[in-house]
C-alpha positions as CSV (number, residue, x, y, z in Angstrom):
1,M,6.0,117.6,27.0
2,E,7.4,114.9,29.2
3,L,5.7,111.7,30.3
4,G,3.7,112.4,33.5
5,Q,3.8,116.1,33.0
6,E,0.8,118.3,33.6
7,M,0.3,121.6,31.8
8,A,-2.3,124.1,32.8
9,N,-3.8,127.2,31.3
10,S,-5.8,128.9,34.0
11,S,-7.4,131.5,31.8
12,A,-8.8,128.7,29.6
13,D,-9.6,126.5,32.7
14,L,-7.6,123.7,31.0
15,M,-5.4,121.0,32.7
16,V,-3.7,118.5,30.4
17,K,-1.7,115.5,31.8
18,W,0.2,113.0,29.7
19,L,-0.4,109.7,31.3
20,E,1.4,107.1,29.1
21,V,2.5,105.8,25.8
22,A,-0.2,103.1,25.7
23,E,1.3,101.5,22.6
24,D,4.4,102.1,20.4
25,S,4.4,99.7,17.5
26,R,6.0,102.1,15.0
27,C,8.2,100.4,12.5
28,P,11.9,100.9,13.6
29,T,14.2,102.9,11.4
30,N,16.1,100.9,8.7
31,T,13.6,98.1,8.9
32,N,11.1,96.8,6.4
33,C,7.7,96.3,8.0
34,V,4.5,94.9,6.7
35,W,2.6,97.6,8.7
36,E,3.9,101.1,9.6
37,G,2.7,100.7,13.2
38,Q,1.4,103.4,15.5
39,A,1.9,105.1,18.8
40,K,-1.1,105.7,21.1
41,I,-0.8,108.6,23.6
42,S,-3.1,108.6,26.7
43,L,-3.9,112.0,28.1
44,T,-6.4,113.4,30.6
45,V,-8.0,116.8,29.9
46,N,-9.5,118.2,33.1
47,G,-9.6,114.6,34.4
48,D,-11.3,113.1,31.4
49,P,-9.5,110.6,29.2
50,L,-8.3,111.4,25.7
51,V,-6.3,109.0,23.4
52,L,-4.5,110.3,20.3
53,T,-2.9,107.9,17.7
54,L,0.2,108.8,15.7
55,R,0.2,106.7,12.5
56,E,2.0,107.4,9.2
57,G,-0.5,108.6,6.6
58,K,-3.3,109.0,9.1
59,P,-2.9,112.5,10.6
60,E,-6.6,112.8,11.4
61,E,-6.1,110.1,14.1
62,A,-3.6,112.3,15.9
63,K,-6.2,115.1,16.2
64,A,-9.3,115.4,18.3
65,N,-12.0,118.0,19.0
66,F,-12.5,117.7,22.8
67,K,-14.0,120.1,25.3
68,G,-14.0,123.1,22.9
69,Y,-10.3,122.6,21.9
70,I,-8.4,120.8,19.1
71,F,-5.7,118.5,20.5
72,E,-3.1,117.5,18.0
73,A,-0.1,115.1,18.7
74,I,2.5,116.4,16.2
75,K,5.5,114.3,17.1
76,L,6.6,111.6,19.5
77,D,10.4,111.1,20.2
78,P,12.5,109.1,20.2
79,Y,11.5,107.2,17.1
80,P,12.1,103.4,17.5
81,D,15.5,102.2,16.2
82,G,15.1,98.5,17.3
83,S,16.3,99.0,20.9
84,V,14.0,99.2,23.9
85,I,12.9,102.8,24.6
86,D,13.1,103.9,28.2
87,P,9.7,105.5,28.9
88,T,11.2,108.4,30.7
89,T,12.9,109.5,27.5
90,Y,9.7,110.0,25.5
91,R,8.8,113.6,24.5
92,L,5.5,114.6,23.0
93,Q,4.9,117.7,20.8
94,L,1.2,118.5,21.5
95,V,-0.6,121.5,20.1
96,V,-3.9,122.7,21.7
97,T,-6.0,125.2,19.8
98,S,-9.3,126.8,20.9
99,L,-12.2,126.2,18.6
């Protein structure tokens, strides 16, 4: 999924839009960090806000039960390497499952 992209499932009456990467403090590759950092993903689901957090060792924060579905952020690319990330290059792997 690309930043700003909307995805719809009309049979499930579901519209998901990826609004922004609200935070990306993940520890860059080849760097020693005191804290592993995290990435916060802001979405809307049928117009209502949902935030998922990708954090090493905390997979439960990347998952939410919301509006009868489980939303799970699997992966956010690119992973930081110390350079500034152009927001248009972010890609999110999001899995939505019916409860």
